[in-house]
DSSP file (Angstrom, degrees, kcal/mol; ACC not computed):
  #  RESIDUE AA STRUCTURE BP1 BP2  ACC     N-H-->O    O-->H-N    N-H-->O    O-->H-N    TCO  KAPPA ALPHA  PHI   PSI    X-CA   Y-CA   Z-CA
    1    1 A M              0   0    0      0, 0.0   118,-2.4     0, 0.0     2,-0.5   0.000 360.0 360.0 360.0 141.9  -11.1   -1.6    8.3
    2    2 A I  E     -A  118   0A   0    116,-0.2    29,-3.1    27,-0.2    30,-1.0  -0.908 360.0-164.3 -99.7 120.9   -9.9    0.6    5.5
    3    3 A V  E     -Ab 117  32A   0    114,-2.2   114,-2.5    -2,-0.5     2,-0.7  -0.917  17.3-146.8-116.6 130.7   -6.1    0.1    4.7
    4    4 A A  E     -Ab 116  33A   0     28,-2.1    30,-1.7    -2,-0.4     2,-0.4  -0.874  21.1-158.6 -88.0 109.1   -3.8    2.2    2.7
    5    5 A G  E     -Ab 115  34A   0    110,-3.2   110,-1.7    -2,-0.7     2,-0.4  -0.751   9.7-163.1 -92.8 131.4   -1.3   -0.2    0.9
    6    6 A F  E     -A  114   0A   0     28,-2.5     2,-0.4    -2,-0.4   108,-0.2  -0.927  18.8-175.1-121.6 146.6    2.0    1.3   -0.3
    7    7 A G  E     +A  113   0A   0    106,-1.4   106,-3.0    -2,-0.4     2,-0.3  -0.962  25.8 166.7-118.9 139.0    4.7    0.2   -2.7
    8    8 A F  E     -A  112   0A   0     -2,-0.4   104,-0.2   104,-0.3     2,-0.1  -0.990  35.0-117.4-162.1 155.8    7.7    2.4   -2.8
    9    9 A R    >   -     0   0    0    102,-2.7     3,-1.6    -2,-0.3   102,-0.0  -0.396  41.9-105.6 -82.1 160.2   11.4    2.8   -3.9
   10   10 A A  T 3  S+     0   0    0      1,-0.3    -1,-0.1    -2,-0.1   101,-0.0   0.842 120.1  59.4 -49.2 -39.6   14.3    3.2   -1.4
   11   11 A Q  T 3  S+     0   0    0    100,-0.0    -1,-0.3     2,-0.0   100,-0.1   0.587  80.5 120.0 -71.2 -12.2   14.5    6.8   -2.2
   12   12 A A    <   -     0   0    0     -3,-1.6     2,-0.2    99,-0.2    32,-0.2  -0.158  43.9-162.5 -66.3 147.5   10.8    7.6   -1.2
   13   13 A S     >  -     0   0    0     31,-0.1     4,-2.0     1,-0.1     5,-0.2  -0.659  39.7 -92.7-119.6 179.9   10.1   10.1    1.5
   14   14 A C  H  > S+     0   0    0      1,-0.2     4,-3.4    -2,-0.2     5,-0.2   0.948 128.0  56.5 -58.4 -50.3    7.1   10.8    3.8
   15   15 A A  H  > S+     0   0    0      1,-0.2     4,-2.7     2,-0.2    -1,-0.2   0.872 102.5  52.6 -52.6 -40.4    6.2   13.3    1.1
   16   16 A S  H  > S+     0   0    0      2,-0.2     4,-2.7     1,-0.2    -1,-0.2   0.947 112.3  45.8 -57.3 -47.1    6.2   10.7   -1.6
   17   17 A L  H  X S+     0   0    0     -4,-2.0     4,-3.0     2,-0.2     5,-0.2   0.939 112.0  51.5 -62.5 -46.9    3.8    8.5    0.6
   18   18 A Q  H  X S+     0   0    0     -4,-3.4     4,-3.4     1,-0.2     5,-0.3   0.958 110.7  48.8 -57.0 -49.9    1.6   11.6    1.3
   19   19 A S  H  X S+     0   0    0     -4,-2.7     4,-2.0    -5,-0.2    -1,-0.2   0.903 111.7  48.2 -53.5 -46.3    1.4   12.4   -2.4
   20   20 A A  H  X S+     0   0    0     -4,-2.7     4,-2.6     2,-0.2    94,-0.2   0.938 114.2  46.9 -63.9 -47.5    0.5    8.9   -3.3
   21   21 A L  H  X S+     0   0    0     -4,-3.0     4,-3.2     1,-0.2    -2,-0.2   0.948 112.4  48.9 -60.8 -46.8   -2.2    8.7   -0.5
   22   22 A E  H  < S+     0   0    0     -4,-3.4    -1,-0.2    -5,-0.2    -2,-0.2   0.892 111.8  50.1 -59.6 -36.5   -3.7   12.2   -1.5
   23   23 A S  H  < S+     0   0    0     -4,-2.0    -1,-0.2    -5,-0.3    -2,-0.2   0.936 116.7  41.5 -65.4 -46.1   -3.8   11.0   -5.1
   24   24 A A  H  < S-     0   0    0     -4,-2.6    -2,-0.2     1,-0.2    -1,-0.2   0.870 139.0  -8.5 -69.8 -39.3   -5.6    7.8   -4.1
   25   25 A T     <  +     0   0    0     -4,-3.2     3,-0.5    -5,-0.2    -1,-0.2  -0.593  53.4 179.8-161.3  93.5   -8.0    9.2   -1.5
   26   26 A P  S    S+     0   0    0      0, 0.0    -4,-0.1     0, 0.0    -3,-0.1   0.660  86.8  30.1 -72.2 -14.3   -7.8   12.8   -0.2
   27   27 A D  S    S+     0   0    0     -5,-0.1     2,-0.3     2,-0.1    -5,-0.1   0.334  86.7 109.3-134.2   8.3  -10.8   12.4    2.1
   28   28 A R        -     0   0    0     -3,-0.5     2,-0.7     1,-0.0    -3,-0.1  -0.653  66.1-120.0 -90.4 146.7  -11.1    8.8    3.4
   29   29 A V        -     0   0    0     -2,-0.3     2,-0.4     2,-0.0   -27,-0.2  -0.750  30.1-153.8 -81.8 119.3  -10.4    7.8    7.0
   30   30 A I        -     0   0    0     -2,-0.7   -27,-0.2     1,-0.1     3,-0.1  -0.803  15.7-169.1 -95.2 136.5   -7.6    5.2    7.0
   31   31 A G        -     0   0    0    -29,-3.1     2,-0.3    -2,-0.4   -28,-0.2   0.620  69.2  -6.4 -96.3 -18.7   -7.2    2.6    9.8
   32   32 A A  E     -b    3   0A   0    -30,-1.0   -28,-2.1    22,-0.2     2,-0.3  -0.977  58.1-128.4-164.8 163.3   -3.9    1.3    8.9
   33   33 A V  E     -bc   4  56A   0     22,-2.4    24,-2.3    -2,-0.3     2,-0.3  -0.841  23.1-164.0-112.0 157.8   -1.0    1.3    6.4
   34   34 A A  E     +bc   5  57A   0    -30,-1.7   -28,-2.5    -2,-0.3    24,-0.2  -0.963  13.6 162.7-140.2 153.3    0.5   -1.7    4.9
   35   35 A A  E     - c   0  58A   0     22,-1.8    24,-2.6    -2,-0.3     5,-0.1  -0.963  50.9 -69.0-158.8 166.9    3.7   -2.5    3.0
   36   36 A P  E >>  - c   0  59A   0      0, 0.0     3,-1.7     0, 0.0     4,-0.9  -0.373  52.4-113.8 -57.9 148.9    5.8   -5.5    2.0
   37   37 A A  T 34 S+     0   0    0     22,-2.7     4,-0.4     1,-0.3     3,-0.3   0.811 115.0  57.0 -59.6 -33.5    7.4   -6.9    5.1
   38   38 A D  T 34 S+     0   0    0     21,-0.3    -1,-0.3     1,-0.2    22,-0.1   0.550 117.7  34.5 -79.9  -2.2   11.0   -6.0    3.9
   39   39 A K  T X4 S+     0   0    0     -3,-1.7     3,-1.8     2,-0.1     6,-0.2   0.390  88.7  96.5-125.5  -2.4   10.0   -2.4    3.6
   40   40 A A  T 3< S+     0   0    0     -4,-0.9    -2,-0.1    -3,-0.3    -3,-0.1   0.731  88.6  47.8 -61.8 -24.7    7.5   -2.2    6.6
   41   41 A G  T 3  S+     0   0    0     -4,-0.4    -1,-0.3     4,-0.1    -2,-0.1   0.318  80.3 133.6 -95.4   1.0   10.3   -0.8    8.8
   42   42 A A    X>  -     0   0    0     -3,-1.8     4,-3.1     1,-0.1     3,-0.6  -0.285  65.5-122.4 -62.2 141.3   11.5    1.9    6.3
   43   43 A P  H 3> S+     0   0    0      0, 0.0     4,-2.3     0, 0.0     5,-0.2   0.832 109.8  53.6 -54.1 -37.4   12.0    5.2    8.0
   44   44 A C  H 3> S+     0   0    0    -32,-0.2     4,-1.8     2,-0.2     5,-0.1   0.859 112.6  43.1 -69.8 -32.6    9.6    7.0    5.6
   45   45 A L  H <> S+     0   0    0     -3,-0.6     4,-3.0    -6,-0.2     5,-0.3   0.888 114.2  49.4 -75.3 -39.8    6.9    4.6    6.4
   46   46 A S  H  X S+     0   0    0     -4,-3.1     4,-3.1     2,-0.2     5,-0.2   0.964 113.7  45.4 -60.2 -47.8    7.4    4.5   10.0
   47   47 A Q  H  X S+     0   0    0     -4,-2.3     4,-3.6    -5,-0.2    -1,-0.2   0.931 112.6  52.4 -61.8 -49.2    7.5    8.2   10.2
   48   48 A F  H  X S+     0   0    0     -4,-1.8     4,-0.8    -5,-0.2    -1,-0.2   0.943 113.7  43.1 -47.8 -55.1    4.3    8.5    8.0
   49   49 A A  H ><>S+     0   0    0     -4,-3.0     5,-2.6     2,-0.2     3,-1.0   0.919 112.8  52.8 -59.5 -46.3    2.5    6.1   10.2
   50   50 A T  H ><5S+     0   0    0     -4,-3.1     3,-2.1    -5,-0.3    -1,-0.2   0.949 105.6  53.5 -49.9 -55.1    3.7    7.7   13.4
   51   51 A D  H 3<5S+     0   0    0     -4,-3.6    -1,-0.3     1,-0.3    -2,-0.2   0.724 116.0  39.5 -60.9 -17.3    2.6   11.1   12.4
   52   52 A R  T <<5S-     0   0    0     -3,-1.0    -1,-0.3    -4,-0.8    -2,-0.2   0.241 108.5-120.4-112.9   7.5   -1.0    9.8   11.7
   53   53 A N  T < 5 +     0   0    0     -3,-2.1    -3,-0.2    -4,-0.3    -2,-0.1   0.881  63.9 145.9  54.4  41.1   -1.1    7.5   14.7
   54   54 A L      < -     0   0    0     -5,-2.6    -1,-0.2    -6,-0.1   -22,-0.2  -0.904  49.4-119.9-113.7 145.7   -1.6    4.4   12.4
   55   55 A P        -     0   0    0      0, 0.0   -22,-2.4     0, 0.0     2,-0.5  -0.445  24.4-133.9 -72.5 149.8   -0.5    0.8   12.7
   56   56 A V  E     -c   33   0A   0    -24,-0.2     2,-0.5    -2,-0.1   -22,-0.2  -0.913  12.2-152.1-104.9 130.8    1.7   -0.5   10.1
   57   57 A R  E     -c   34   0A   0    -24,-2.3   -22,-1.8    -2,-0.5     2,-0.5  -0.942   6.7-148.4-107.4 119.1    0.9   -4.0    8.7
   58   58 A A  E     -c   35   0A   0     -2,-0.5     2,-0.5   -24,-0.2   -21,-0.1  -0.756  12.6-159.2 -88.7 118.9    3.9   -6.0    7.3
   59   59 A I  E     -c   36   0A   0    -24,-2.6   -22,-2.7    -2,-0.5   -21,-0.3  -0.896  17.0-126.1-105.6 123.7    2.8   -8.3    4.4
   60   60 A S     >  -     0   0    0     -2,-0.5     4,-2.6   -24,-0.2     5,-0.2  -0.246  20.1-117.3 -64.3 155.4    5.0  -11.2    3.6
   61   61 A I  H  > S+     0   0    0      1,-0.2     4,-2.5     2,-0.2     5,-0.2   0.899 116.3  53.3 -60.3 -40.0    6.2  -11.6    0.0
   62   62 A A  H  > S+     0   0    0      1,-0.2     4,-1.1     2,-0.2    -1,-0.2   0.925 108.9  50.5 -66.6 -40.7    4.4  -14.9   -0.3
   63   63 A A  H  4 S+     0   0    0      2,-0.2     3,-0.4     1,-0.2     4,-0.4   0.900 110.3  47.7 -62.2 -42.4    1.1  -13.3    0.9
   64   64 A L  H >< S+     0   0    0     -4,-2.6     3,-1.4     1,-0.2    -2,-0.2   0.900 110.3  53.8 -66.7 -39.4    1.4  -10.4   -1.6
   65   65 A Q  H 3< S+     0   0    0     -4,-2.5    -1,-0.2    -5,-0.2    -2,-0.2   0.774 101.2  60.0 -58.7 -27.3    2.1  -12.8   -4.4
   66   66 A A  T 3< S+     0   0    0     -4,-1.1     2,-0.5    -3,-0.4    -1,-0.2   0.595  89.6  87.5 -75.0 -14.0   -1.0  -14.8   -3.6
   67   67 A V  S <  S-     0   0    0     -3,-1.4     2,-0.5    -4,-0.4    21,-0.1  -0.727  72.4-138.1 -98.0 133.9   -3.3  -11.8   -4.2
   68   68 A S        -     0   0    0     -2,-0.5     2,-0.3    14,-0.1    -2,-0.1  -0.733  24.3-156.7 -83.4 129.6   -4.6  -11.1   -7.7
   69   69 A T        -     0   0    0     -2,-0.5    16,-0.0     2,-0.1    19,-0.0  -0.792  23.6-138.4-113.0 151.6   -4.5   -7.3   -8.5
   70   70 A A  S    S+     0   0    0     -2,-0.3     2,-0.2    14,-0.1    -1,-0.1   0.935  90.9  67.3 -65.6 -44.0   -6.5   -5.2  -11.0
   71   71 A T        -     0   0    0     13,-0.1     2,-0.4     1,-0.0    -2,-0.1  -0.556  69.3-160.1 -80.6 142.6   -3.4   -3.2  -12.1
   72   72 A Q        +     0   0    0     -2,-0.2     2,-0.5    10,-0.0    12,-0.1  -0.839  12.0 178.0-127.3  90.3   -0.7   -5.2  -14.0
   73   73 A S     >  -     0   0    0     10,-1.9     4,-2.4    -2,-0.4     5,-0.2  -0.832  22.4-152.7 -89.3 123.5    2.8   -3.5  -13.9
   74   74 A A  H  > S+     0   0    0     -2,-0.5     4,-2.3     1,-0.2     5,-0.2   0.864  98.7  51.4 -66.1 -32.5    5.4   -5.5  -15.7
   75   75 A Q  H  > S+     0   0    0      2,-0.2     4,-2.2     1,-0.2     5,-0.2   0.931 110.9  46.3 -64.7 -46.0    8.1   -3.8  -13.4
   76   76 A S  H  > S+     0   0    0      7,-0.3     4,-2.6     2,-0.2     6,-1.0   0.861 113.0  50.6 -69.6 -34.8    6.1   -4.8  -10.3
   77   77 A Q  H  X S+     0   0    0     -4,-2.4     4,-1.4     6,-0.2    -2,-0.2   0.922 112.8  47.4 -69.0 -41.3    5.6   -8.4  -11.7
   78   78 A A  H  < S+     0   0    0     -4,-2.3    -2,-0.2    -5,-0.2    -1,-0.2   0.883 121.2  33.8 -63.8 -40.9    9.3   -8.8  -12.4
   79   79 A H  H  < S+     0   0    0     -4,-2.2    -2,-0.2     3,-0.2    -3,-0.2   0.841 138.9  11.6 -90.3 -34.0   10.5   -7.4   -9.0
   80   80 A R  H  < S-     0   0    0     -4,-2.6    -3,-0.2     2,-0.3    -2,-0.2   0.369  92.8-117.0-130.3   5.9    7.9   -8.7   -6.7
   81   81 A G  S  < S+     0   0    0     -4,-1.4     2,-0.3    -5,-0.4    -4,-0.2   0.814  82.5  94.5  60.9  34.6    5.7  -11.2   -8.5
   82   82 A T  S    S-     0   0    0     -6,-1.0    -2,-0.3    -9,-0.1    -1,-0.2  -0.954  78.7-125.1-148.1 156.6    2.5   -9.2   -8.3
   83   83 A G  S    S+     0   0    0     -2,-0.3   -10,-1.9     1,-0.3     2,-0.4   0.823 100.5  12.6 -71.5 -36.9    0.9   -6.8  -10.7
   84   84 A S     >  -     0   0    0      1,-0.1     4,-2.1   -12,-0.1    -1,-0.3  -0.916  55.1-162.5-148.3 117.3    0.7   -4.0   -8.0
   85   85 A V  H  > S+     0   0    0     -2,-0.4     4,-2.6    -3,-0.2     5,-0.3   0.933  95.9  53.5 -61.3 -46.7    2.5   -4.0   -4.7
   86   86 A A  H  > S+     0   0    0      1,-0.2     4,-2.0     2,-0.2    29,-0.3   0.912 113.5  41.0 -54.8 -51.8    0.1   -1.3   -3.4
   87   87 A E  H  > S+     0   0    0      1,-0.2     4,-1.8     2,-0.2    -1,-0.2   0.852 114.3  52.4 -73.7 -33.8   -3.0   -3.2   -4.3
   88   88 A A  H  X S+     0   0    0     -4,-2.1     4,-2.7     2,-0.2    -2,-0.2   0.926 112.9  42.9 -62.7 -49.9   -1.6   -6.5   -3.1
   89   89 A V  H  X S+     0   0    0     -4,-2.6     4,-2.7     2,-0.2     5,-0.2   0.893 112.1  53.3 -65.9 -43.0   -0.6   -5.3    0.3
   90   90 A A  H  X S+     0   0    0     -4,-2.0     4,-1.4    -5,-0.3    -1,-0.2   0.925 113.0  44.2 -57.0 -43.5   -3.7   -3.3    0.8
   91   91 A L  H  X S+     0   0    0     -4,-1.8     4,-0.7     2,-0.2     7,-0.3   0.917 115.5  46.4 -68.4 -44.7   -5.9   -6.4    0.0
   92   92 A A  H  < S+     0   0    0     -4,-2.7     3,-0.5     1,-0.2    -2,-0.2   0.886 113.0  49.6 -65.1 -39.3   -3.9   -8.7    2.1
   93   93 A A  H  < S+     0   0    0     -4,-2.7    -1,-0.2     1,-0.2    -2,-0.2   0.800 106.3  57.0 -66.8 -31.7   -3.8   -6.3    5.1
   94   94 A A  H  < S-     0   0    0     -4,-1.4    26,-0.3    -5,-0.2    -1,-0.2   0.647 109.7-128.7 -85.3  -8.7   -7.5   -5.8    4.9
   95   95 A G    ><  -     0   0    0     -4,-0.7     3,-1.9    -3,-0.5    -1,-0.2  -0.225  44.2 -18.5 101.9 175.8   -8.2   -9.5    5.3
   96   96 A P  T 3  S+     0   0    0      0, 0.0    24,-0.7     0, 0.0    -4,-0.0  -0.275 129.5  18.5 -55.3 136.8  -10.3  -12.3    3.6
   97   97 A G  T 3  S+     0   0    0      1,-0.2    -2,-0.1    22,-0.1    21,-0.1   0.381  90.3 150.0  84.7  -4.4  -13.0  -11.0    1.4
   98   98 A A    <   -     0   0    0     -3,-1.9     2,-0.3    -7,-0.3    21,-0.2  -0.103  26.1-164.2 -61.1 158.8  -11.4   -7.5    1.2
   99   99 A R  E     -D  118   0A   0     19,-2.1    19,-2.4    -9,-0.1     2,-0.3  -0.984  23.0 -98.4-145.6 158.5  -11.9   -5.5   -2.0
  100  100 A L  E     +D  117   0A   0     -2,-0.3    17,-0.3    17,-0.2     3,-0.2  -0.573  26.4 178.3 -79.4 132.2  -10.3   -2.4   -3.5
  101  101 A L  E    S+     0   0A   0     15,-3.2     2,-0.4     1,-0.3    16,-0.2   0.719  81.1  20.0 -89.9 -34.4  -11.9    0.9   -3.1
  102  102 A V  E    S-D  116   0A   0     14,-1.8    14,-1.7   -15,-0.0    -1,-0.3  -0.990  78.9-135.2-139.0 123.2   -9.1    2.8   -5.0
  103  103 A H  E     -     0   0A   0     -2,-0.4    13,-0.1    12,-0.2    11,-0.1  -0.165  55.0 -55.8 -69.0 174.0   -6.8    1.2   -7.5
  104  104 A R  E     -     0   0A   0     11,-0.1     2,-0.3     9,-0.1    11,-0.2  -0.293  54.8-169.3 -62.3 128.8   -3.0    2.1   -7.4
  105  105 A H  E     -D  114   0A   0      9,-2.3     9,-2.2    -3,-0.1     2,-0.4  -0.898  14.7-133.2-115.8 143.0   -2.1    5.7   -7.6
  106  106 A I  E     -D  113   0A   0     -2,-0.3     7,-0.2     7,-0.2   -90,-0.0  -0.874  19.5-117.7-111.3 136.6    1.4    7.0   -8.1
  107  107 A S    >   -     0   0    0      5,-2.9     3,-1.3    -2,-0.4   -91,-0.1  -0.095  31.5-106.6 -63.8 163.0    3.0    9.9   -6.2
  108  108 A Q  T 3  S+     0   0    0      1,-0.3    -1,-0.1   -92,-0.1   -92,-0.1   0.841 122.7  48.2 -59.9 -34.9    4.1   13.0   -8.0
  109  109 A D  T 3  S-     0   0    0    -93,-0.1    -1,-0.3     3,-0.0    -2,-0.1   0.523 108.6-127.4 -81.3  -5.9    7.7   12.1   -7.7
  110  110 A R  S <  S+     0   0    0     -3,-1.3    -2,-0.1     2,-0.2     3,-0.1   0.668  80.8 110.5  65.2  23.8    7.0    8.6   -8.9
  111  111 A L  S    S+     0   0    0      1,-0.2  -102,-2.7  -103,-0.1     2,-0.3   0.572  73.3  37.9-102.1 -13.8    8.7    7.0   -6.0
  112  112 A A  E     -A    8   0A   0   -104,-0.2    -5,-2.9   -96,-0.2     2,-0.3  -0.995  57.1-160.4-140.8 143.0    5.6    5.6   -4.3
  113  113 A T  E     -AD   7 106A   0   -106,-3.0  -106,-1.4    -2,-0.3     2,-0.3  -0.872  10.3-170.6-116.6 153.4    2.2    3.9   -5.0
  114  114 A C  E     -AD   6 105A   0     -9,-2.2    -9,-2.3    -2,-0.3     2,-0.3  -0.983   6.5-179.8-147.9 144.1   -0.8    3.6   -2.9
  115  115 A A  E     -A    5   0A   0   -110,-1.7  -110,-3.2    -2,-0.3     2,-0.5  -0.967  21.1-133.7-136.7 150.6   -4.0    1.8   -3.2
  116  116 A I  E     +AD   4 102A   0    -14,-1.7   -15,-3.2    -2,-0.3   -14,-1.8  -0.915  23.5 178.2-114.9 126.0   -7.0    1.7   -0.8
  117  117 A A  E     -AD   3 100A   0   -114,-2.5  -114,-2.2    -2,-0.5     2,-0.4  -0.857  14.8-151.1-122.9 155.8   -8.8   -1.6    0.4
  118  118 A I  E     -AD   2  99A   0    -19,-2.4   -19,-2.1    -2,-0.3  -116,-0.2  -0.995  17.6-127.5-132.0 139.7  -11.6   -2.2    2.7
  119  119 A G    >   -     0   0    0   -118,-2.4     3,-0.8    -2,-0.4   -24,-0.1  -0.374  24.6-112.9 -79.4 162.1  -12.1   -5.4    4.8
  120  120 A K  T 3  S+     0   0    0    -24,-0.7    -1,-0.1   -26,-0.3   -23,-0.1   0.824 110.5  62.4 -60.9 -38.4  -15.2   -7.4    4.8
  121  121 A E  T 3         0   0    0      1,-0.3    -1,-0.2  -120,-0.1   -26,-0.0   0.641 360.0 360.0 -66.3 -16.1  -16.1   -6.5    8.5
  122  122 A T    <         0   0    0     -3,-0.8    -1,-0.3  -121,-0.2    -2,-0.2   0.491 360.0 360.0 -90.4 360.0  -16.4   -2.9    7.8
């Protein structure tokens, strides 16, 4: 399965998430979206997923911190304990043996990031 992983600020909107996704992968078919567990129920993510009929995968902070990411953001490391929230949640949600298809991309308004991972079974 192909998963779009998101990291985003509280001020992010559906448009922020869409911008990050379009920057990351304008033409890939996504099977699920993922975010840290404490943000998986955010209205912008819920609406984004509902509009696209996609499931939301909530990734625990411990699980995202256990994933090694290609991108290393000092801010992400300080706040979440990972180099890239978007990359970590995408990889964790895609399952064991997952790999990144697209590294973290930032929305035009700089409120959201998106990375794309694919699971081993796909």
